Short mmCIF file of the C-alpha atoms (twelve columns), coordinates in Angstrom:
data_MODEL
# 
_entry.id   MODEL 
# 
loop_
_atom_site.group_PDB 
_atom_site.id 
_atom_site.type_symbol 
_atom_site.label_atom_id 
_atom_site.label_alt_id 
_atom_site.label_comp_id 
_atom_site.label_asym_id 
_atom_site.label_seq_id 
_atom_site.Cartn_x 
_atom_site.Cartn_y 
_atom_site.Cartn_z 
_atom_site.pdbx_PDB_model_num 
ATOM 1   C CA . MET A 1   -3.126 96.935  62.892 1 
ATOM 2   C CA . ASP A 2   -2.055 98.107  59.447 1 
ATOM 3   C CA . GLN A 3   -2.467 95.956  56.352 1 
ATOM 4   C CA . LYS A 4   1.276  95.333  55.893 1 
ATOM 5   C CA . SER A 5   1.553  93.766  59.332 1 
ATOM 6   C CA . GLN A 6   -1.486 91.581  58.755 1 
ATOM 7   C CA . LYS A 7   -0.067 90.390  55.448 1 
ATOM 8   C CA . LEU A 8   3.296  89.641  57.059 1 
ATOM 9   C CA . VAL A 9   1.679  87.449  59.724 1 
ATOM 10  C CA . GLU A 10  -0.256 85.593  57.027 1 
ATOM 11  C CA . PHE A 11  2.930  85.169  54.995 1 
ATOM 12  C CA . ILE A 12  4.827  83.767  57.974 1 
ATOM 13  C CA . LYS A 13  2.070  81.229  58.572 1 
ATOM 14  C CA . SER A 14  2.280  80.173  54.943 1 
ATOM 15  C CA . LEU A 15  6.019  79.492  55.355 1 
ATOM 16  C CA . TYR A 16  5.401  77.252  58.351 1 
ATOM 17  C CA . PRO A 17  2.135  75.440  57.541 1 
ATOM 18  C CA . GLY A 18  0.697  73.350  60.341 1 
ATOM 19  C CA . ALA A 19  2.678  75.077  63.080 1 
ATOM 20  C CA . SER A 20  0.414  76.491  65.758 1 
ATOM 21  C CA . PRO A 21  1.773  78.722  67.014 1 
ATOM 22  C CA . VAL A 22  4.678  79.391  64.672 1 
ATOM 23  C CA . GLN A 23  7.713  79.360  66.944 1 
ATOM 24  C CA . LEU A 24  10.604 81.767  66.638 1 
ATOM 25  C CA . HIS A 25  13.194 79.039  66.063 1 
ATOM 26  C CA . ALA A 26  12.042 75.500  66.840 1 
ATOM 27  C CA . PRO A 27  14.690 72.751  66.902 1 
ATOM 28  C CA . VAL A 28  14.617 70.138  64.146 1 
ATOM 29  C CA . PHE A 29  15.792 66.547  64.648 1 
ATOM 30  C CA . SER A 30  15.668 65.021  61.186 1 
ATOM 31  C CA . GLY A 31  18.849 62.943  61.148 1 
ATOM 32  C CA . ASN A 32  20.615 60.342  63.262 1 
ATOM 33  C CA . GLU A 33  19.884 61.866  66.678 1 
ATOM 34  C CA . LYS A 34  17.903 58.891  68.035 1 
ATOM 35  C CA . LYS A 35  20.350 56.365  66.600 1 
ATOM 36  C CA . TYR A 36  23.388 58.054  68.152 1 
ATOM 37  C CA . LEU A 37  21.618 58.615  71.472 1 
ATOM 38  C CA . LEU A 38  20.735 54.925  71.692 1 
ATOM 39  C CA . ASP A 39  24.311 54.011  70.842 1 
ATOM 40  C CA . CYS A 40  25.524 56.399  73.525 1 
ATOM 41  C CA . ILE A 41  23.189 54.918  76.150 1 
ATOM 42  C CA . ASP A 42  24.099 51.353  75.223 1 
ATOM 43  C CA . SER A 43  27.801 52.188  75.532 1 
ATOM 44  C CA . THR A 44  27.234 53.589  79.084 1 
ATOM 45  C CA . PHE A 45  29.541 56.516  78.190 1 
ATOM 46  C CA . VAL A 46  26.990 59.243  78.839 1 
ATOM 47  C CA . SER A 47  29.023 61.827  80.751 1 
ATOM 48  C CA . TYR A 48  31.811 64.076  79.484 1 
ATOM 49  C CA . VAL A 49  34.140 61.231  78.579 1 
ATOM 50  C CA . GLY A 50  33.115 59.588  75.337 1 
ATOM 51  C CA . PRO A 51  33.757 59.281  71.617 1 
ATOM 52  C CA . TYR A 52  30.892 61.546  70.562 1 
ATOM 53  C CA . VAL A 53  32.464 64.490  72.404 1 
ATOM 54  C CA . THR A 54  35.700 63.981  70.487 1 
ATOM 55  C CA . GLN A 55  33.869 63.534  67.186 1 
ATOM 56  C CA . PHE A 56  31.725 66.630  67.739 1 
ATOM 57  C CA . GLU A 57  34.828 68.696  68.462 1 
ATOM 58  C CA . LYS A 58  36.621 67.420  65.358 1 
ATOM 59  C CA . MET A 59  33.597 68.113  63.139 1 
ATOM 60  C CA . THR A 60  33.295 71.645  64.495 1 
ATOM 61  C CA . ALA A 61  36.993 72.399  64.057 1 
ATOM 62  C CA . ARG A 62  36.885 71.118  60.495 1 
ATOM 63  C CA . PHE A 63  33.751 73.093  59.633 1 
ATOM 64  C CA . THR A 64  34.934 76.410  61.096 1 
ATOM 65  C CA . GLY A 65  38.546 76.061  59.996 1 
ATOM 66  C CA . ALA A 66  39.792 76.338  63.578 1 
ATOM 67  C CA . ARG A 67  42.628 74.047  64.623 1 
ATOM 68  C CA . TYR A 68  41.038 73.172  67.963 1 
ATOM 69  C CA . ALA A 69  37.546 72.932  69.451 1 
ATOM 70  C CA . ILE A 70  36.610 72.258  73.081 1 
ATOM 71  C CA . ALA A 71  33.001 71.270  73.831 1 
ATOM 72  C CA . VAL A 72  31.497 72.691  77.021 1 
ATOM 73  C CA . VAL A 73  28.125 72.897  78.768 1 
ATOM 74  C CA . ASN A 74  26.920 76.177  77.220 1 
ATOM 75  C CA . GLY A 75  28.001 79.316  75.438 1 
ATOM 76  C CA . THR A 76  28.188 81.413  78.624 1 
ATOM 77  C CA . ALA A 77  30.658 78.998  80.199 1 
ATOM 78  C CA . ALA A 78  32.583 78.911  76.931 1 
ATOM 79  C CA . LEU A 79  33.011 82.696  76.931 1 
ATOM 80  C CA . GLN A 80  33.888 82.848  80.630 1 
ATOM 81  C CA . VAL A 81  36.593 80.206  80.234 1 
ATOM 82  C CA . ALA A 82  37.892 81.716  76.991 1 
ATOM 83  C CA . LEU A 83  38.379 85.069  78.723 1 
ATOM 84  C CA . GLN A 84  40.111 83.520  81.713 1 
ATOM 85  C CA . VAL A 85  42.426 81.370  79.604 1 
ATOM 86  C CA . ALA A 86  43.162 84.403  77.399 1 
ATOM 87  C CA . GLY A 87  44.535 86.199  80.446 1 
ATOM 88  C CA . VAL A 88  41.665 88.403  81.639 1 
ATOM 89  C CA . LYS A 89  42.176 88.913  85.383 1 
ATOM 90  C CA . PRO A 90  39.780 89.884  88.181 1 
ATOM 91  C CA . GLY A 91  39.395 93.648  88.200 1 
ATOM 92  C CA . ASP A 92  40.175 94.073  84.499 1 
ATOM 93  C CA . GLU A 93  37.828 95.828  82.099 1 
ATOM 94  C CA . VAL A 94  36.512 94.152  78.937 1 
ATOM 95  C CA . ILE A 95  34.958 96.181  76.136 1 
ATOM 96  C CA . THR A 96  31.826 94.740  74.568 1 
ATOM 97  C CA . GLN A 97  28.560 95.997  73.101 1 
ATOM 98  C CA . ALA A 98  25.381 96.980  74.932 1 
ATOM 99  C CA . LEU A 99  23.268 95.513  72.128 1 
ATOM 100 C CA . THR A 100 23.729 91.842  72.954 1 
ATOM 101 C CA . PHE A 101 22.208 88.928  74.809 1 
ATOM 102 C CA . ALA A 102 22.783 89.060  78.572 1 
ATOM 103 C CA . ALA A 103 25.157 86.074  78.490 1 
ATOM 104 C CA . THR A 104 27.901 88.177  76.877 1 
ATOM 105 C CA . ALA A 105 28.062 90.572  79.809 1 
ATOM 106 C CA . SER A 106 27.418 87.794  82.346 1 
ATOM 107 C CA . ALA A 107 30.442 85.841  81.129 1 
ATOM 108 C CA . ILE A 108 32.638 88.927  81.570 1 
ATOM 109 C CA . ILE A 109 31.389 89.275  85.156 1 
ATOM 110 C CA . HIS A 110 31.922 85.554  85.828 1 
ATOM 111 C CA . ALA A 111 35.503 85.949  84.616 1 
ATOM 112 C CA . GLY A 112 35.939 88.592  87.333 1 
ATOM 113 C CA . ALA A 113 36.063 91.555  84.959 1 
ATOM 114 C CA . GLU A 114 33.881 94.613  84.373 1 
ATOM 115 C CA . PRO A 115 32.137 95.258  81.041 1 
ATOM 116 C CA . VAL A 116 32.443 98.540  79.172 1 
ATOM 117 C CA . PHE A 117 29.771 99.118  76.523 1 
ATOM 118 C CA . VAL A 118 30.394 100.746 73.142 1 
ATOM 119 C CA . ASP A 119 28.045 101.327 70.244 1 
ATOM 120 C CA . VAL A 120 27.301 99.124  67.234 1 
ATOM 121 C CA . ASP A 121 27.159 99.746  63.501 1 
ATOM 122 C CA . GLN A 122 23.704 100.365 62.098 1 
ATOM 123 C CA . ASN A 123 23.963 97.743  59.373 1 
ATOM 124 C CA . THR A 124 25.732 94.872  61.173 1 
ATOM 125 C CA . MET A 125 24.313 95.469  64.678 1 
ATOM 126 C CA . GLY A 126 27.786 94.385  65.810 1 
ATOM 127 C CA . MET A 127 30.465 96.441  67.507 1 
ATOM 128 C CA . SER A 128 31.551 99.557  65.620 1 
ATOM 129 C CA . PRO A 129 35.338 99.638  65.086 1 
ATOM 130 C CA . GLU A 130 35.248 103.458 65.052 1 
ATOM 131 C CA . ARG A 131 33.415 103.638 68.378 1 
ATOM 132 C CA . LEU A 132 35.787 101.079 69.880 1 
ATOM 133 C CA . GLU A 133 38.836 103.132 68.951 1 
ATOM 134 C CA . ASP A 134 37.136 106.394 69.958 1 
ATOM 135 C CA . TRP A 135 36.559 105.035 73.450 1 
ATOM 136 C CA . LEU A 136 40.151 103.826 73.754 1 
ATOM 137 C CA . VAL A 137 41.571 107.137 72.568 1 
ATOM 138 C CA . GLN A 138 39.330 109.237 74.816 1 
ATOM 139 C CA . ASN A 139 39.435 107.116 77.957 1 
ATOM 140 C CA . THR A 140 42.713 105.217 78.198 1 
ATOM 141 C CA . ASP A 141 46.429 105.837 78.520 1 
ATOM 142 C CA . SER A 142 48.064 103.330 76.196 1 
ATOM 143 C CA . ALA A 143 51.534 104.288 77.403 1 
ATOM 144 C CA . ALA A 144 50.801 103.633 81.081 1 
ATOM 145 C CA . SER A 145 51.316 99.895  80.819 1 
ATOM 146 C CA . ALA A 146 53.460 97.703  78.625 1 
ATOM 147 C CA . GLU A 147 50.740 95.063  78.671 1 
ATOM 148 C CA . HIS A 148 47.313 96.712  78.239 1 
ATOM 149 C CA . PRO A 149 45.903 100.258 78.060 1 
ATOM 150 C CA . ILE A 150 44.802 101.696 81.392 1 
ATOM 151 C CA . ASP A 151 41.374 103.269 81.961 1 
ATOM 152 C CA . GLU A 152 42.238 106.784 83.136 1 
ATOM 153 C CA . MET A 153 39.068 107.105 85.234 1 
ATOM 154 C CA . THR A 154 39.259 103.773 87.085 1 
ATOM 155 C CA . GLY A 155 42.951 102.927 86.861 1 
ATOM 156 C CA . LYS A 156 42.038 99.440  85.669 1 
ATOM 157 C CA . PRO A 157 43.637 97.653  82.711 1 
ATOM 158 C CA . VAL A 158 41.498 97.168  79.604 1 
ATOM 159 C CA . SER A 159 42.569 93.640  78.751 1 
ATOM 160 C CA . ALA A 160 40.066 92.312  76.194 1 
ATOM 161 C CA . VAL A 161 37.381 93.134  73.677 1 
ATOM 162 C CA . VAL A 162 34.358 90.919  72.975 1 
ATOM 163 C CA . PRO A 163 32.383 91.819  69.831 1 
ATOM 164 C CA . MET A 164 29.251 89.824  69.077 1 
ATOM 165 C CA . HIS A 165 27.983 88.689  65.660 1 
ATOM 166 C CA . THR A 166 24.350 89.692  66.124 1 
ATOM 167 C CA . PHE A 167 21.705 87.251  64.830 1 
ATOM 168 C CA . GLY A 168 24.497 85.569  62.856 1 
ATOM 169 C CA . HIS A 169 25.426 88.714  60.889 1 
ATOM 170 C CA . PRO A 170 29.219 89.199  61.031 1 
ATOM 171 C CA . CYS A 171 30.502 92.476  62.378 1 
ATOM 172 C CA . ARG A 172 33.548 94.214  60.876 1 
ATOM 173 C CA . ILE A 173 35.741 91.826  62.772 1 
ATOM 174 C CA . ASP A 174 38.921 92.343  60.738 1 
ATOM 175 C CA . GLU A 175 38.961 96.047  61.626 1 
ATOM 176 C CA . ILE A 176 38.235 95.260  65.279 1 
ATOM 177 C CA . LYS A 177 41.179 92.869  65.277 1 
ATOM 178 C CA . MET A 178 43.498 95.553  63.905 1 
ATOM 179 C CA . ILE A 179 42.445 97.910  66.706 1 
ATOM 180 C CA . ALA A 180 42.829 95.178  69.329 1 
ATOM 181 C CA . ASP A 181 46.324 94.400  68.080 1 
ATOM 182 C CA . LYS A 182 47.249 98.090  67.965 1 
ATOM 183 C CA . TYR A 183 46.258 98.619  71.612 1 
ATOM 184 C CA . HIS A 184 47.494 95.227  72.886 1 
ATOM 185 C CA . ILE A 185 43.993 94.040  73.762 1 
ATOM 186 C CA . ILE A 186 42.935 90.385  73.575 1 
ATOM 187 C CA . LEU A 187 40.204 89.648  71.013 1 
ATOM 188 C CA . VAL A 188 37.651 86.979  71.949 1 
ATOM 189 C CA . GLU A 189 34.647 86.670  69.632 1 
ATOM 190 C CA . ASP A 190 31.139 85.977  70.855 1 
ATOM 191 C CA . SER A 191 30.104 83.855  67.874 1 
ATOM 192 C CA . ALA A 192 27.306 82.135  69.781 1 
ATOM 193 C CA . GLU A 193 24.763 82.956  67.076 1 
ATOM 194 C CA . SER A 194 26.925 82.703  63.980 1 
ATOM 195 C CA . LEU A 195 27.782 79.071  63.264 1 
ATOM 196 C CA . GLY A 196 27.903 78.972  59.469 1 
ATOM 197 C CA . SER A 197 28.613 82.703  59.053 1 
ATOM 198 C CA . TYR A 198 31.675 84.018  57.237 1 
ATOM 199 C CA . TYR A 199 33.343 87.382  56.884 1 
ATOM 200 C CA . LYS A 200 35.576 87.888  53.856 1 
ATOM 201 C CA . GLY A 201 35.766 84.134  53.417 1 
ATOM 202 C CA . LYS A 202 36.721 83.317  57.000 1 
ATOM 203 C CA . HIS A 203 34.425 81.746  59.600 1 
ATOM 204 C CA . THR A 204 33.396 83.922  62.518 1 
ATOM 205 C CA . GLY A 205 35.139 83.059  65.760 1 
ATOM 206 C CA . THR A 206 38.504 82.453  64.065 1 
ATOM 207 C CA . PHE A 207 39.785 86.032  63.806 1 
ATOM 208 C CA . GLY A 208 40.855 86.500  67.419 1 
ATOM 209 C CA . LEU A 209 42.659 84.390  69.979 1 
ATOM 210 C CA . ALA A 210 39.435 82.441  70.487 1 
ATOM 211 C CA . GLY A 211 35.761 82.366  69.633 1 
ATOM 212 C CA . ILE A 212 32.756 80.664  71.170 1 
ATOM 213 C CA . LEU A 213 29.658 78.926  69.806 1 
ATOM 214 C CA . SER A 214 26.319 78.063  71.403 1 
ATOM 215 C CA . TYR A 215 24.034 75.068  70.868 1 
ATOM 216 C CA . ASN A 216 21.019 76.192  72.879 1 
ATOM 217 C CA . GLY A 217 17.657 74.778  71.831 1 
ATOM 218 C CA . ASN A 218 16.906 77.765  69.595 1 
ATOM 219 C CA . LYS A 219 20.232 77.883  67.740 1 
ATOM 220 C CA . THR A 220 20.905 76.814  64.129 1 
ATOM 221 C CA . ILE A 221 21.880 73.391  65.468 1 
ATOM 222 C CA . THR A 222 21.363 72.268  69.039 1 
ATOM 223 C CA . THR A 223 22.620 69.809  71.602 1 
ATOM 224 C CA . GLY A 224 19.777 70.796  73.928 1 
ATOM 225 C CA . GLY A 225 22.264 73.055  75.661 1 
ATOM 226 C CA . GLY A 226 25.955 73.263  74.962 1 
ATOM 227 C CA . GLY A 227 28.803 75.417  73.779 1 
ATOM 228 C CA . MET A 228 32.176 75.289  72.066 1 
ATOM 229 C CA . ILE A 229 35.450 77.161  72.353 1 
ATOM 230 C CA . ILE A 230 37.375 77.385  69.087 1 
ATOM 231 C CA . THR A 231 40.966 78.541  68.690 1 
ATOM 232 C CA . ASN A 232 44.088 78.146  66.575 1 
ATOM 233 C CA . ASP A 233 46.384 78.354  69.605 1 
ATOM 234 C CA . GLU A 234 47.595 74.949  70.817 1 
ATOM 235 C CA . GLU A 235 48.474 76.013  74.368 1 
ATOM 236 C CA . PHE A 236 45.203 77.934  74.728 1 
ATOM 237 C CA . ALA A 237 43.275 74.825  73.661 1 
ATOM 238 C CA . ARG A 238 45.212 72.583  76.028 1 
ATOM 239 C CA . ARG A 239 44.535 74.818  79.018 1 
ATOM 240 C CA . ALA A 240 40.864 75.387  78.143 1 
ATOM 241 C CA . ARG A 241 40.350 71.646  77.888 1 
ATOM 242 C CA . HIS A 242 42.184 71.080  81.172 1 
ATOM 243 C CA . ILE A 243 40.364 73.568  83.378 1 
ATOM 244 C CA . THR A 244 36.932 72.649  81.967 1 
ATOM 245 C CA . THR A 245 37.616 69.007  82.836 1 
ATOM 246 C CA . THR A 246 37.992 69.780  86.575 1 
ATOM 247 C CA . ALA A 247 41.746 70.398  86.100 1 
ATOM 248 C CA . LYS A 248 42.329 66.678  86.556 1 
ATOM 249 C CA . LEU A 249 45.822 65.420  85.839 1 
ATOM 250 C CA . PRO A 250 45.849 62.508  83.380 1 
ATOM 251 C CA . HIS A 251 45.942 59.134  85.118 1 
ATOM 252 C CA . ARG A 252 44.085 55.875  84.613 1 
ATOM 253 C CA . TRP A 253 42.703 55.774  88.158 1 
ATOM 254 C CA . GLU A 254 44.182 58.489  90.399 1 
ATOM 255 C CA . TYR A 255 42.238 61.706  91.105 1 
ATOM 256 C CA . ALA A 256 44.709 64.544  91.302 1 
ATOM 257 C CA . HIS A 257 43.843 68.120  90.336 1 
ATOM 258 C CA . ASP A 258 46.367 70.933  90.009 1 
ATOM 259 C CA . GLU A 259 43.962 73.878  90.359 1 
ATOM 260 C CA . ALA A 260 40.320 74.739  91.034 1 
ATOM 261 C CA . GLY A 261 38.885 73.762  87.677 1 
ATOM 262 C CA . TYR A 262 35.342 73.579  86.350 1 
ATOM 263 C CA . ASN A 263 33.056 70.669  85.584 1 
ATOM 264 C CA . TYR A 264 32.141 72.349  82.313 1 
ATOM 265 C CA . ARG A 265 32.623 69.696  79.619 1 
ATOM 266 C CA . LEU A 266 29.716 68.779  77.339 1 
ATOM 267 C CA . THR A 267 28.265 65.346  78.001 1 
ATOM 268 C CA . ASN A 268 28.612 62.477  75.554 1 
ATOM 269 C CA . VAL A 269 24.789 62.416  75.373 1 
ATOM 270 C CA . GLY A 270 24.672 66.047  74.255 1 
ATOM 271 C CA . ALA A 271 27.544 65.519  71.838 1 
ATOM 272 C CA . ALA A 272 25.756 62.536  70.259 1 
ATOM 273 C CA . ILE A 273 22.929 64.901  69.318 1 
ATOM 274 C CA . GLY A 274 25.501 67.457  68.176 1 
ATOM 275 C CA . VAL A 275 27.181 64.998  65.796 1 
ATOM 276 C CA . ALA A 276 23.835 64.194  64.179 1 
ATOM 277 C CA . GLN A 277 23.037 67.899  63.914 1 
ATOM 278 C CA . MET A 278 26.421 68.670  62.343 1 
ATOM 279 C CA . GLU A 279 25.685 66.083  59.672 1 
ATOM 280 C CA . LYS A 280 22.642 68.179  58.687 1 
ATOM 281 C CA . LEU A 281 24.199 71.623  59.132 1 
ATOM 282 C CA . ALA A 282 24.820 72.370  55.443 1 
ATOM 283 C CA . GLU A 283 21.231 71.417  54.628 1 
ATOM 284 C CA . TYR A 284 19.883 73.566  57.472 1 
ATOM 285 C CA . LEU A 285 21.942 76.579  56.413 1 
ATOM 286 C CA . LYS A 286 20.687 76.288  52.835 1 
ATOM 287 C CA . ASN A 287 17.106 76.026  54.111 1 
ATOM 288 C CA . LYS A 288 17.483 79.086  56.332 1 
ATOM 289 C CA . ARG A 289 19.024 81.158  53.528 1 
ATOM 290 C CA . GLU A 290 16.059 80.295  51.306 1 
ATOM 291 C CA . THR A 291 13.728 81.453  54.082 1 
ATOM 292 C CA . ALA A 292 15.630 84.730  54.410 1 
ATOM 293 C CA . GLU A 293 15.384 85.275  50.648 1 
ATOM 294 C CA . LYS A 294 11.611 84.750  50.807 1 
ATOM 295 C CA . TYR A 295 11.326 87.254  53.643 1 
ATOM 296 C CA . GLU A 296 13.496 89.784  51.824 1 
ATOM 297 C CA . GLN A 297 11.393 89.531  48.667 1 
ATOM 298 C CA . PHE A 298 8.165  89.904  50.669 1 
ATOM 299 C CA . CYS A 299 9.517  92.948  52.506 1 
ATOM 300 C CA . ARG A 300 10.710 94.546  49.277 1 
ATOM 301 C CA . GLU A 301 7.269  94.091  47.691 1 
ATOM 302 C CA . HIS A 302 5.401  95.424  50.724 1 
ATOM 303 C CA . GLY A 303 7.580  98.340  51.770 1 
ATOM 304 C CA . LEU A 304 9.098  96.743  54.887 1 
ATOM 305 C CA . ALA A 305 12.739 97.015  55.944 1 
ATOM 306 C CA . PHE A 306 14.512 93.647  56.189 1 
ATOM 307 C CA . VAL A 307 17.914 93.124  57.837 1 
ATOM 308 C CA . HIS A 308 20.186 91.827  55.079 1 
ATOM 309 C CA . GLU A 309 23.629 90.263  55.513 1 
ATOM 310 C CA . PRO A 310 26.400 92.910  55.617 1 
ATOM 311 C CA . GLU A 311 28.728 93.605  52.715 1 
ATOM 312 C CA . GLY A 312 31.566 91.085  52.549 1 
ATOM 313 C CA . ALA A 313 29.683 88.633  54.724 1 
ATOM 314 C CA . VAL A 314 27.803 85.384  54.367 1 
ATOM 315 C CA . SER A 315 25.299 85.242  57.213 1 
ATOM 316 C CA . ASN A 316 23.679 82.120  58.590 1 
ATOM 317 C CA . TYR A 317 20.470 84.161  59.121 1 
ATOM 318 C CA . TRP A 318 20.037 82.575  62.532 1 
ATOM 319 C CA . LEU A 319 17.255 85.020  63.345 1 
ATOM 320 C CA . ASN A 320 15.647 87.100  60.626 1 
ATOM 321 C CA . ALA A 321 14.734 90.651  61.559 1 
ATOM 322 C CA . ILE A 322 12.641 93.508  60.279 1 
ATOM 323 C CA . VAL A 323 12.945 97.189  61.165 1 
ATOM 324 C CA . MET A 324 9.889  99.144  62.288 1 
ATOM 325 C CA . ASN A 325 9.501  102.920 62.052 1 
ATOM 326 C CA . ASP A 326 9.547  103.493 65.810 1 
ATOM 327 C CA . ARG A 327 9.027  101.823 69.170 1 
ATOM 328 C CA . LYS A 328 5.256  102.334 69.119 1 
ATOM 329 C CA . GLU A 329 4.942  100.486 65.805 1 
ATOM 330 C CA . ARG A 330 7.314  97.788  67.066 1 
ATOM 331 C CA . ASP A 331 5.247  97.159  70.178 1 
ATOM 332 C CA . ALA A 332 1.974  97.113  68.250 1 
ATOM 333 C CA . PHE A 333 3.310  94.489  65.835 1 
ATOM 334 C CA . LEU A 334 4.714  92.358  68.662 1 
ATOM 335 C CA . GLU A 335 1.339  92.277  70.360 1 
ATOM 336 C CA . PHE A 336 -0.574 91.627  67.139 1 
ATOM 337 C CA . SER A 337 1.672  88.828  65.886 1 
ATOM 338 C CA . ASN A 338 1.950  87.025  69.206 1 
ATOM 339 C CA . ASN A 339 -1.820 87.260  69.706 1 
ATOM 340 C CA . ASN A 340 -2.318 85.725  66.269 1 
ATOM 341 C CA . GLY A 341 -0.212 82.595  66.473 1 
ATOM 342 C CA . VAL A 342 3.178  83.918  65.333 1 
ATOM 343 C CA . ALA A 343 5.995  84.183  67.856 1 
ATOM 344 C CA . THR A 344 8.008  87.372  67.401 1 
ATOM 345 C CA . ARG A 345 10.246 89.219  69.817 1 
ATOM 346 C CA . PRO A 346 12.066 92.542  70.167 1 
ATOM 347 C CA . ILE A 347 15.824 92.787  70.216 1 
ATOM 348 C CA . TRP A 348 17.342 92.601  73.689 1 
ATOM 349 C CA . ARG A 349 17.055 95.387  76.202 1 
ATOM 350 C CA . LEU A 350 20.375 97.232  76.158 1 
ATOM 351 C CA . MET A 351 22.760 95.913  78.814 1 
ATOM 352 C CA . ASN A 352 23.344 99.365  80.329 1 
ATOM 353 C CA . LYS A 353 19.617 99.529  81.152 1 
ATOM 354 C CA . LEU A 354 19.750 96.411  83.336 1 
ATOM 355 C CA . ASP A 355 20.236 97.207  87.021 1 
ATOM 356 C CA . VAL A 356 23.322 95.022  87.334 1 
ATOM 357 C CA . TYR A 357 25.145 97.018  84.617 1 
ATOM 358 C CA . ARG A 358 23.847 100.569 85.129 1 
ATOM 359 C CA . HIS A 359 27.109 101.590 86.772 1 
ATOM 360 C CA . CYS A 360 29.256 100.386 83.858 1 
ATOM 361 C CA . GLN A 361 30.982 102.820 81.532 1 
ATOM 362 C CA . ARG A 362 29.545 103.346 78.066 1 
ATOM 363 C CA . ASP A 363 29.508 105.706 75.122 1 
ATOM 364 C CA . ASP A 364 26.325 107.362 73.824 1 
ATOM 365 C CA . LEU A 365 25.029 104.102 72.238 1 
ATOM 366 C CA . ILE A 366 23.024 106.044 69.642 1 
ATOM 367 C CA . ASN A 367 22.818 103.218 67.089 1 
ATOM 368 C CA . SER A 368 22.150 100.651 69.793 1 
ATOM 369 C CA . GLN A 369 19.192 102.627 71.098 1 
ATOM 370 C CA . TRP A 370 17.869 103.172 67.568 1 
ATOM 371 C CA . ARG A 371 17.949 99.434  66.936 1 
ATOM 372 C CA . GLU A 372 16.394 98.554  70.280 1 
ATOM 373 C CA . ASP A 373 13.439 100.791 69.467 1 
ATOM 374 C CA . ARG A 374 12.769 99.240  66.054 1 
ATOM 375 C CA . ILE A 375 14.025 95.652  65.592 1 
ATOM 376 C CA . VAL A 376 11.622 92.710  65.568 1 
ATOM 377 C CA . ASN A 377 12.744 89.108  65.116 1 
ATOM 378 C CA . ILE A 378 10.437 86.902  63.063 1 
ATOM 379 C CA . PRO A 379 10.258 83.081  62.845 1 
ATOM 380 C CA . SER A 380 13.495 81.717  61.367 1 
ATOM 381 C CA . GLY A 381 13.648 77.990  62.085 1 
ATOM 382 C CA . VAL A 382 14.347 75.297  59.517 1 
ATOM 383 C CA . ARG A 383 11.241 74.764  57.413 1 
ATOM 384 C CA . ILE A 384 10.256 71.120  56.947 1 
# 
């Protein structure tokens, strides 16, 4: 292993003293989590009906600038429901990126649609607006339907686009929105990784009809597992809340349901943790930015390429990343670091390479493949 890699592992250990091994993104519970959990247990309101759920939603809406927030069990469910409420129908096609976590594509499938994969920008690792429009121009007939463009090869409507803000770095979401509006395509943002990230002064997840957040155990803040749908559309919010609460009609004691809904609401127990985590979010974001700055300085001094927040963006630096020269160097560093007490990981395998999505349409994915071959995530959790 080369000297730069050895020094990087030593530097990471110095940032997280006492951690053995140094985890990629360990959760931190440094606030009122235990207090609120005990209060929740004592109240007996532990399921999806409870004041902490409401408070968590209000705090999230206020922080992101969205008018409405609906807490659900996880980010995958949030994206599935957001697509369905937005009007995506079984058999539709939804454009997304191949360079993403599997949940993005899974949610599209769960909504009954078929993913189409387009390439990302090199710098943001998020969907390329140019490649999005190229695919629409080359593959659809926008005049064939008054509602959505039609895929000329499959005859299916292209009803939505789902860009993802990779590792918390905002993509060029304003340009994607302009293209979505131009072609009458619904924009739903996968903001699972970008709580606390802004593009041109606006929080991610608030550019389209809806956005989603995730609170998995390795996210910037966690509820152990959980998600959130955010939107500025009152009717969208009402329906998302309704169908995720088993589509139960309001009544003090009767159980009447007007459709096949989902039992997808976040529990009051999870929301109690979420409220405590939200109280610490500003502190955690500041801490993580300081960590990113330390990494960037180290990389600059030692000739390593660090993934910096894009122009016009404020990133939450959920996961810091470095760029290796090629796949061989990437794999060697992954083995060395993980064998020496520092958890690192590659970026995700491209979705089109997974058996379940090999049949899906895609463009050449040149930037996506380049990034898959070279990106390594390094420990990024809040430093205590």
